[in-house]
PDB file of N, CA, C and O in Angstrom, chain B, residues numbered from 101:
ATOM      1  N   UNK B 101     -15.397  17.080  -8.037  1.00  0.00           N
ATOM      2  CA  UNK B 101     -16.577  17.191  -7.220  1.00  0.00           C
ATOM      3  C   UNK B 101     -16.608  16.014  -6.260  1.00  0.00           C
ATOM      4  O   UNK B 101     -16.299  14.887  -6.647  1.00  0.00           O
ATOM      5  N   UNK B 102     -16.970  16.261  -5.040  1.00  0.00           N
ATOM      6  CA  UNK B 102     -17.051  15.206  -4.033  1.00  0.00           C
ATOM      7  C   UNK B 102     -18.473  14.680  -3.964  1.00  0.00           C
ATOM      8  O   UNK B 102     -19.417  15.443  -3.761  1.00  0.00           O
ATOM      9  N   UNK B 103     -18.621  13.390  -4.133  1.00  0.00           N
ATOM     10  CA  UNK B 103     -19.921  12.757  -3.972  1.00  0.00           C
ATOM     11  C   UNK B 103     -20.134  12.437  -2.500  1.00  0.00           C
ATOM     12  O   UNK B 103     -19.167  12.245  -1.762  1.00  0.00           O
ATOM     13  N   UNK B 104     -21.371  12.378  -2.072  1.00  0.00           N
ATOM     14  CA  UNK B 104     -21.658  12.134  -0.662  1.00  0.00           C
ATOM     15  C   UNK B 104     -21.258  10.732  -0.213  1.00  0.00           C
ATOM     16  O   UNK B 104     -21.113  10.501   0.987  1.00  0.00           O
ATOM     17  N   UNK B 105     -21.076   9.800  -1.128  1.00  0.00           N
ATOM     18  CA  UNK B 105     -20.701   8.440  -0.735  1.00  0.00           C
ATOM     19  C   UNK B 105     -19.189   8.264  -0.571  1.00  0.00           C
ATOM     20  O   UNK B 105     -18.736   7.164  -0.255  1.00  0.00           O
ATOM     21  N   UNK B 106     -18.407   9.311  -0.775  1.00  0.00           N
ATOM     22  CA  UNK B 106     -16.955   9.243  -0.631  1.00  0.00           C
ATOM     23  C   UNK B 106     -16.571   9.639   0.798  1.00  0.00           C
ATOM     24  O   UNK B 106     -16.152  10.770   1.044  1.00  0.00           O
ATOM     25  N   UNK B 107     -16.713   8.721   1.714  1.00  0.00           N
ATOM     26  CA  UNK B 107     -16.520   9.005   3.129  1.00  0.00           C
ATOM     27  C   UNK B 107     -15.092   9.435   3.432  1.00  0.00           C
ATOM     28  O   UNK B 107     -14.895  10.333   4.250  1.00  0.00           O
ATOM     29  N   UNK B 108     -14.086   8.827   2.804  1.00  0.00           N
ATOM     30  CA  UNK B 108     -12.687   9.130   3.106  1.00  0.00           C
ATOM     31  C   UNK B 108     -12.316  10.589   2.885  1.00  0.00           C
ATOM     32  O   UNK B 108     -11.487  11.129   3.618  1.00  0.00           O
ATOM     33  N   UNK B 109     -12.908  11.230   1.900  1.00  0.00           N
ATOM     34  CA  UNK B 109     -12.538  12.612   1.599  1.00  0.00           C
ATOM     35  C   UNK B 109     -13.619  13.620   1.970  1.00  0.00           C
ATOM     36  O   UNK B 109     -13.436  14.822   1.777  1.00  0.00           O
ATOM     37  N   UNK B 110     -14.732  13.148   2.495  1.00  0.00           N
ATOM     38  CA  UNK B 110     -15.832  14.055   2.787  1.00  0.00           C
ATOM     39  C   UNK B 110     -15.513  15.042   3.900  1.00  0.00           C
ATOM     40  O   UNK B 110     -16.171  16.076   4.008  1.00  0.00           O
ATOM     41  N   UNK B 111     -14.520  14.746   4.726  1.00  0.00           N
ATOM     42  CA  UNK B 111     -14.178  15.670   5.813  1.00  0.00           C
ATOM     43  C   UNK B 111     -13.491  16.938   5.296  1.00  0.00           C
ATOM     44  O   UNK B 111     -13.318  17.893   6.054  1.00  0.00           O
ATOM     45  N   UNK B 112     -13.099  16.961   4.024  1.00  0.00           N
ATOM     46  CA  UNK B 112     -12.395  18.118   3.470  1.00  0.00           C
ATOM     47  C   UNK B 112     -13.318  19.147   2.835  1.00  0.00           C
ATOM     48  O   UNK B 112     -12.893  20.275   2.587  1.00  0.00           O
ATOM     49  N   UNK B 113     -14.572  18.788   2.564  1.00  0.00           N
ATOM     50  CA  UNK B 113     -15.471  19.727   1.890  1.00  0.00           C
ATOM     51  C   UNK B 113     -16.901  19.233   1.986  1.00  0.00           C
ATOM     52  O   UNK B 113     -17.172  18.128   2.454  1.00  0.00           O
ATOM     53  N   UNK B 114     -17.791  20.068   1.537  1.00  0.00           N
ATOM     54  CA  UNK B 114     -19.211  19.707   1.473  1.00  0.00           C
ATOM     55  C   UNK B 114     -19.495  19.077   0.106  1.00  0.00           C
ATOM     56  O   UNK B 114     -18.741  19.281  -0.845  1.00  0.00           O
ATOM     57  N   UNK B 115     -20.565  18.325   0.016  1.00  0.00           N
ATOM     58  CA  UNK B 115     -20.957  17.717  -1.248  1.00  0.00           C
ATOM     59  C   UNK B 115     -21.127  18.804  -2.306  1.00  0.00           C
ATOM     60  O   UNK B 115     -21.777  19.820  -2.057  1.00  0.00           O
ATOM     61  N   UNK B 116     -20.551  18.593  -3.469  1.00  0.00           N
ATOM     62  CA  UNK B 116     -20.624  19.558  -4.551  1.00  0.00           C
ATOM     63  C   UNK B 116     -19.422  20.474  -4.643  1.00  0.00           C
ATOM     64  O   UNK B 116     -19.217  21.106  -5.679  1.00  0.00           O
ATOM     65  N   UNK B 117     -18.610  20.568  -3.577  1.00  0.00           N
ATOM     66  CA  UNK B 117     -17.406  21.400  -3.601  1.00  0.00           C
ATOM     67  C   UNK B 117     -16.324  20.745  -4.451  1.00  0.00           C
ATOM     68  O   UNK B 117     -16.283  19.522  -4.582  1.00  0.00           O
ATOM     69  N   UNK B 118     -15.464  21.551  -5.018  1.00  0.00           N
ATOM     70  CA  UNK B 118     -14.301  21.058  -5.751  1.00  0.00           C
ATOM     71  C   UNK B 118     -13.083  21.307  -4.872  1.00  0.00           C
ATOM     72  O   UNK B 118     -12.840  22.439  -4.453  1.00  0.00           O
ATOM     73  N   UNK B 119     -12.319  20.258  -4.591  1.00  0.00           N
ATOM     74  CA  UNK B 119     -11.147  20.381  -3.727  1.00  0.00           C
ATOM     75  C   UNK B 119      -9.960  19.670  -4.357  1.00  0.00           C
ATOM     76  O   UNK B 119     -10.121  18.804  -5.217  1.00  0.00           O
ATOM     77  N   UNK B 120      -8.767  20.049  -3.915  1.00  0.00           N
ATOM     78  CA  UNK B 120      -7.549  19.355  -4.300  1.00  0.00           C
ATOM     79  C   UNK B 120      -7.053  18.611  -3.072  1.00  0.00           C
ATOM     80  O   UNK B 120      -6.923  19.199  -1.999  1.00  0.00           O
ATOM     81  N   UNK B 121      -6.779  17.340  -3.222  1.00  0.00           N
ATOM     82  CA  UNK B 121      -6.220  16.559  -2.126  1.00  0.00           C
ATOM     83  C   UNK B 121      -5.173  15.625  -2.695  1.00  0.00           C
ATOM     84  O   UNK B 121      -5.143  15.376  -3.900  1.00  0.00           O
ATOM     85  N   UNK B 122      -4.327  15.113  -1.842  1.00  0.00           N
ATOM     86  CA  UNK B 122      -3.234  14.253  -2.270  1.00  0.00           C
ATOM     87  C   UNK B 122      -2.855  13.324  -1.134  1.00  0.00           C
ATOM     88  O   UNK B 122      -3.338  13.462  -0.010  1.00  0.00           O
ATOM     89  N   UNK B 123      -1.989  12.383  -1.441  1.00  0.00           N
ATOM     90  CA  UNK B 123      -1.561  11.403  -0.457  1.00  0.00           C
ATOM     91  C   UNK B 123      -0.484  12.016   0.420  1.00  0.00           C
ATOM     92  O   UNK B 123       0.611  12.316  -0.054  1.00  0.00           O
ATOM     93  N   UNK B 124      -0.788  12.200   1.684  1.00  0.00           N
ATOM     94  CA  UNK B 124       0.188  12.675   2.656  1.00  0.00           C
ATOM     95  C   UNK B 124       0.828  11.510   3.375  1.00  0.00           C
ATOM     96  O   UNK B 124       0.522  10.353   3.088  1.00  0.00           O
ATOM     97  N   UNK B 125       1.688  11.800   4.279  1.00  0.00           N
ATOM     98  CA  UNK B 125       2.383  10.753   5.028  1.00  0.00           C
ATOM     99  C   UNK B 125       1.411   9.957   5.888  1.00  0.00           C
ATOM    100  O   UNK B 125       1.588   8.752   6.066  1.00  0.00           O
ATOM    101  N   UNK B 126       0.391  10.612   6.420  1.00  0.00           N
ATOM    102  CA  UNK B 126      -0.576   9.927   7.288  1.00  0.00           C
ATOM    103  C   UNK B 126      -1.890   9.618   6.592  1.00  0.00           C
ATOM    104  O   UNK B 126      -2.838   9.195   7.254  1.00  0.00           O
ATOM    105  N   UNK B 127      -1.987   9.812   5.278  1.00  0.00           N
ATOM    106  CA  UNK B 127      -3.216   9.521   4.542  1.00  0.00           C
ATOM    107  C   UNK B 127      -3.586  10.672   3.626  1.00  0.00           C
ATOM    108  O   UNK B 127      -2.770  11.555   3.363  1.00  0.00           O
ATOM    109  N   UNK B 128      -4.831  10.661   3.137  1.00  0.00           N
ATOM    110  CA  UNK B 128      -5.295  11.728   2.252  1.00  0.00           C
ATOM    111  C   UNK B 128      -5.278  13.058   2.985  1.00  0.00           C
ATOM    112  O   UNK B 128      -5.643  13.129   4.159  1.00  0.00           O
ATOM    113  N   UNK B 129      -4.859  14.104   2.303  1.00  0.00           N
ATOM    114  CA  UNK B 129      -4.765  15.414   2.929  1.00  0.00           C
ATOM    115  C   UNK B 129      -4.881  16.516   1.901  1.00  0.00           C
ATOM    116  O   UNK B 129      -4.794  16.276   0.697  1.00  0.00           O
ATOM    117  N   UNK B 130      -5.075  17.708   2.382  1.00  0.00           N
ATOM    118  CA  UNK B 130      -4.996  18.886   1.528  1.00  0.00           C
ATOM    119  C   UNK B 130      -4.175  19.973   2.202  1.00  0.00           C
ATOM    120  O   UNK B 130      -4.209  21.135   1.796  1.00  0.00           O
ATOM    121  N   UNK B 131      -3.425  19.578   3.257  1.00  0.00           N
ATOM    122  CA  UNK B 131      -2.665  20.601   3.971  1.00  0.00           C
ATOM    123  C   UNK B 131      -1.296  20.158   4.476  1.00  0.00           C
ATOM    124  O   UNK B 131      -0.459  21.016   4.758  1.00  0.00           O
ATOM    125  N   UNK B 132      -1.034  18.876   4.600  1.00  0.00           N
ATOM    126  CA  UNK B 132       0.264  18.456   5.139  1.00  0.00           C
ATOM    127  C   UNK B 132       1.243  18.107   4.022  1.00  0.00           C
ATOM    128  O   UNK B 132       0.894  18.170   2.843  1.00  0.00           O
ATOM    129  N   UNK B 133       2.446  17.747   4.386  1.00  0.00           N
ATOM    130  CA  UNK B 133       3.487  17.370   3.431  1.00  0.00           C
ATOM    131  C   UNK B 133       3.045  16.125   2.659  1.00  0.00           C
ATOM    132  O   UNK B 133       2.491  15.191   3.238  1.00  0.00           O
ATOM    133  N   UNK B 134       3.297  16.123   1.345  1.00  0.00           N
ATOM    134  CA  UNK B 134       2.927  14.956   0.547  1.00  0.00           C
ATOM    135  C   UNK B 134       3.915  13.823   0.758  1.00  0.00           C
ATOM    136  O   UNK B 134       5.049  14.047   1.183  1.00  0.00           O
ATOM    137  N   UNK B 135       3.480  12.606   0.460  1.00  0.00           N
ATOM    138  CA  UNK B 135       4.304  11.411   0.615  1.00  0.00           C
ATOM    139  C   UNK B 135       5.087  11.172  -0.672  1.00  0.00           C
ATOM    140  O   UNK B 135       4.543  10.647  -1.643  1.00  0.00           O
ATOM    141  N   UNK B 136       6.351  11.553  -0.682  1.00  0.00           N
ATOM    142  CA  UNK B 136       7.156  11.392  -1.895  1.00  0.00           C
ATOM    143  C   UNK B 136       7.308   9.917  -2.268  1.00  0.00           C
ATOM    144  O   UNK B 136       7.319   9.581  -3.452  1.00  0.00           O
ATOM    145  N   UNK B 137       7.423   9.042  -1.285  1.00  0.00           N
ATOM    146  CA  UNK B 137       7.551   7.617  -1.566  1.00  0.00           C
ATOM    147  C   UNK B 137       6.347   7.053  -2.294  1.00  0.00           C
ATOM    148  O   UNK B 137       6.489   6.228  -3.197  1.00  0.00           O
ATOM    149  N   UNK B 138       5.170   7.493  -1.905  1.00  0.00           N
ATOM    150  CA  UNK B 138       3.937   7.042  -2.548  1.00  0.00           C
ATOM    151  C   UNK B 138       3.943   7.416  -4.030  1.00  0.00           C
ATOM    152  O   UNK B 138       3.635   6.589  -4.888  1.00  0.00           O
ATOM    153  N   UNK B 139       4.297   8.670  -4.322  1.00  0.00           N
ATOM    154  CA  UNK B 139       4.282   9.131  -5.712  1.00  0.00           C
ATOM    155  C   UNK B 139       5.450   8.564  -6.519  1.00  0.00           C
ATOM    156  O   UNK B 139       5.301   8.321  -7.716  1.00  0.00           O
ATOM    157  N   UNK B 140       6.591   8.351  -5.898  1.00  0.00           N
ATOM    158  CA  UNK B 140       7.700   7.711  -6.606  1.00  0.00           C
ATOM    159  C   UNK B 140       7.341   6.287  -7.006  1.00  0.00           C
ATOM    160  O   UNK B 140       7.718   5.827  -8.084  1.00  0.00           O
ATOM    161  N   UNK B 141       6.618   5.594  -6.144  1.00  0.00           N
ATOM    162  CA  UNK B 141       6.178   4.236  -6.468  1.00  0.00           C
ATOM    163  C   UNK B 141       5.191   4.245  -7.637  1.00  0.00           C
ATOM    164  O   UNK B 141       5.271   3.395  -8.523  1.00  0.00           O
ATOM    165  N   UNK B 142       4.259   5.205  -7.641  1.00  0.00           N
ATOM    166  CA  UNK B 142       3.322   5.325  -8.769  1.00  0.00           C
ATOM    167  C   UNK B 142       4.054   5.597 -10.074  1.00  0.00           C
ATOM    168  O   UNK B 142       3.733   5.006 -11.105  1.00  0.00           O
ATOM    169  N   UNK B 143       5.034   6.486 -10.031  1.00  0.00           N
ATOM    170  CA  UNK B 143       5.806   6.820 -11.232  1.00  0.00           C
ATOM    171  C   UNK B 143       6.580   5.603 -11.725  1.00  0.00           C
ATOM    172  O   UNK B 143       6.642   5.361 -12.930  1.00  0.00           O
ATOM    173  N   UNK B 144       7.166   4.839 -10.817  1.00  0.00           N
ATOM    174  CA  UNK B 144       7.913   3.633 -11.203  1.00  0.00           C
ATOM    175  C   UNK B 144       6.991   2.621 -11.890  1.00  0.00           C
ATOM    176  O   UNK B 144       7.376   1.998 -12.879  1.00  0.00           O
ATOM    177  N   UNK B 145       5.770   2.459 -11.362  1.00  0.00           N
ATOM    178  CA  UNK B 145       4.815   1.537 -11.982  1.00  0.00           C
ATOM    179  C   UNK B 145       4.438   2.002 -13.382  1.00  0.00           C
ATOM    180  O   UNK B 145       4.394   1.197 -14.313  1.00  0.00           O
ATOM    181  N   UNK B 146       4.163   3.302 -13.539  1.00  0.00           N
ATOM    182  CA  UNK B 146       3.810   3.829 -14.859  1.00  0.00           C
ATOM    183  C   UNK B 146       4.971   3.694 -15.831  1.00  0.00           C
ATOM    184  O   UNK B 146       4.767   3.393 -17.008  1.00  0.00           O
ATOM    185  N   UNK B 147       6.180   3.912 -15.350  1.00  0.00           N
ATOM    186  CA  UNK B 147       7.370   3.758 -16.198  1.00  0.00           C
ATOM    187  C   UNK B 147       7.468   2.324 -16.707  1.00  0.00           C
ATOM    188  O   UNK B 147       7.713   2.100 -17.892  1.00  0.00           O
ATOM    189  N   UNK B 148       7.275   1.350 -15.811  1.00  0.00           N
ATOM    190  CA  UNK B 148       7.325  -0.057 -16.215  1.00  0.00           C
ATOM    191  C   UNK B 148       6.238  -0.379 -17.240  1.00  0.00           C
ATOM    192  O   UNK B 148       6.477  -1.122 -18.192  1.00  0.00           O
ATOM    193  N   UNK B 149       5.030   0.190 -17.039  1.00  0.00           N
ATOM    194  CA  UNK B 149       3.950  -0.024 -17.992  1.00  0.00           C
ATOM    195  C   UNK B 149       4.320   0.537 -19.371  1.00  0.00           C
ATOM    196  O   UNK B 149       4.117  -0.120 -20.392  1.00  0.00           O
ATOM    197  N   UNK B 150       4.860   1.745 -19.388  1.00  0.00           N
ATOM    198  CA  UNK B 150       5.271   2.360 -20.655  1.00  0.00           C
ATOM    199  C   UNK B 150       6.361   1.554 -21.344  1.00  0.00           C
ATOM    200  O   UNK B 150       6.296   1.311 -22.548  1.00  0.00           O
ATOM    201  N   UNK B 151       7.352   1.146 -20.582  1.00  0.00           N
ATOM    202  CA  UNK B 151       8.447   0.391 -21.176  1.00  0.00           C
ATOM    203  C   UNK B 151       7.976  -0.947 -21.729  1.00  0.00           C
ATOM    204  O   UNK B 151       8.506  -1.417 -22.736  1.00  0.00           O
ATOM    205  N   UNK B 152       6.996  -1.564 -21.093  1.00  0.00           N
ATOM    206  CA  UNK B 152       6.487  -2.841 -21.610  1.00  0.00           C
ATOM    207  C   UNK B 152       5.743  -2.644 -22.928  1.00  0.00           C
ATOM    208  O   UNK B 152       5.692  -3.558 -23.751  1.00  0.00           O
ATOM    209  N   UNK B 153       5.169  -1.464 -23.135  1.00  0.00           N
ATOM    210  CA  UNK B 153       4.445  -1.177 -24.370  1.00  0.00           C
ATOM    211  C   UNK B 153       5.404  -0.809 -25.495  1.00  0.00           C
ATOM    212  O   UNK B 153       5.217  -1.244 -26.631  1.00  0.00           O
ATOM    213  N   UNK B 154       6.427  -0.014 -25.195  1.00  0.00           N
ATOM    214  CA  UNK B 154       7.319   0.485 -26.247  1.00  0.00           C
ATOM    215  C   UNK B 154       8.575  -0.355 -26.427  1.00  0.00           C
ATOM    216  O   UNK B 154       9.434  -0.017 -27.241  1.00  0.00           O
ATOM    217  N   UNK B 155       8.691  -1.438 -25.681  1.00  0.00           N
ATOM    218  CA  UNK B 155       9.876  -2.288 -25.804  1.00  0.00           C
ATOM    219  C   UNK B 155       9.944  -2.859 -27.222  1.00  0.00           C
ATOM    220  O   UNK B 155       8.986  -3.472 -27.694  1.00  0.00           O
ATOM    221  N   UNK B 156      11.070  -2.658 -27.894  1.00  0.00           N
ATOM    222  CA  UNK B 156      11.213  -3.160 -29.272  1.00  0.00           C
ATOM    223  C   UNK B 156      11.097  -4.684 -29.328  1.00  0.00           C
ATOM    224  O   UNK B 156      11.599  -5.393 -28.456  1.00  0.00           O
ATOM    225  N   UNK B 157      10.435  -5.164 -30.358  1.00  0.00           N
ATOM    226  CA  UNK B 157      10.298  -6.597 -30.573  1.00  0.00           C
ATOM    227  C   UNK B 157      11.340  -7.044 -31.589  1.00  0.00           C
ATOM    228  O   UNK B 157      11.391  -6.529 -32.706  1.00  0.00           O
ATOM    229  N   UNK B 158      12.159  -7.992 -31.201  1.00  0.00           N
ATOM    230  CA  UNK B 158      13.174  -8.499 -32.116  1.00  0.00           C
ATOM    231  C   UNK B 158      14.371  -7.565 -32.204  1.00  0.00           C
ATOM    232  O   UNK B 158      14.527  -6.675 -31.369  1.00  0.00           O
ATOM    233  N   UNK B 159      15.224  -7.762 -33.219  1.00  0.00           N
ATOM    234  CA  UNK B 159      16.437  -6.969 -33.394  1.00  0.00           C
ATOM    235  C   UNK B 159      16.118  -5.755 -34.250  1.00  0.00           C
ATOM    236  O   UNK B 159      15.893  -5.886 -35.453  1.00  0.00           O
ATOM    237  N   UNK B 160      16.096  -4.574 -33.644  1.00  0.00           N
ATOM    238  CA  UNK B 160      15.762  -3.347 -34.383  1.00  0.00           C
ATOM    239  C   UNK B 160      17.000  -2.577 -34.784  1.00  0.00           C
ATOM    240  O   UNK B 160      16.905  -1.637 -35.574  1.00  0.00           O
ATOM    241  N   UNK B 161      18.179  -2.950 -34.255  1.00  0.00           N
ATOM    242  CA  UNK B 161      19.415  -2.313 -34.669  1.00  0.00           C
ATOM    243  C   UNK B 161      19.739  -1.026 -33.944  1.00  0.00           C
ATOM    244  O   UNK B 161      20.861  -0.532 -34.062  1.00  0.00           O
ATOM    245  N   UNK B 162      18.815  -0.469 -33.205  1.00  0.00           N
ATOM    246  CA  UNK B 162      19.090   0.720 -32.413  1.00  0.00           C
ATOM    247  C   UNK B 162      18.185   0.719 -31.194  1.00  0.00           C
ATOM    248  O   UNK B 162      17.158   0.041 -31.162  1.00  0.00           O
ATOM    249  N   UNK B 163      18.579   1.481 -30.202  1.00  0.00           N
ATOM    250  CA  UNK B 163      17.807   1.528 -28.968  1.00  0.00           C
ATOM    251  C   UNK B 163      17.058   2.862 -28.886  1.00  0.00           C
ATOM    252  O   UNK B 163      17.637   3.932 -29.074  1.00  0.00           O
ATOM    253  N   UNK B 164      15.782   2.768 -28.605  1.00  0.00           N
ATOM    254  CA  UNK B 164      14.979   3.964 -28.390  1.00  0.00           C
ATOM    255  C   UNK B 164      14.871   4.180 -26.885  1.00  0.00           C
ATOM    256  O   UNK B 164      14.837   3.212 -26.126  1.00  0.00           O
ATOM    257  N   UNK B 165      14.817   5.413 -26.452  1.00  0.00           N
ATOM    258  CA  UNK B 165      14.769   5.678 -25.031  1.00  0.00           C
ATOM    259  C   UNK B 165      13.691   6.696 -24.700  1.00  0.00           C
ATOM    260  O   UNK B 165      13.536   7.701 -25.394  1.00  0.00           O
ATOM    261  N   UNK B 166      12.952   6.430 -23.641  1.00  0.00           N
ATOM    262  CA  UNK B 166      11.985   7.370 -23.123  1.00  0.00           C
ATOM    263  C   UNK B 166      12.516   8.104 -21.913  1.00  0.00           C
ATOM    264  O   UNK B 166      12.109   9.233 -21.638  1.00  0.00           O
ATOM    265  N   UNK B 167      13.422   7.471 -21.186  1.00  0.00           N
ATOM    266  CA  UNK B 167      13.895   8.034 -19.917  1.00  0.00           C
ATOM    267  C   UNK B 167      15.402   8.080 -19.895  1.00  0.00           C
ATOM    268  O   UNK B 167      15.992   8.522 -18.909  1.00  0.00           O
TER     269      UNK B 167
END
């Protein structure tokens, strides 16, 4: 749901409407090509966060892998 105070996305719908939008090459959009670089960077950050949480502490004798 779009709140009236969300100026950046208000041009895509009226208050109360449900819309899908994503990061395009020129900014937020719901109709142009998405920015693959933007999403690849987000995925890389999440991967690093996950690896920092599941990284084995000390000598475990085997390697676990998520990716």
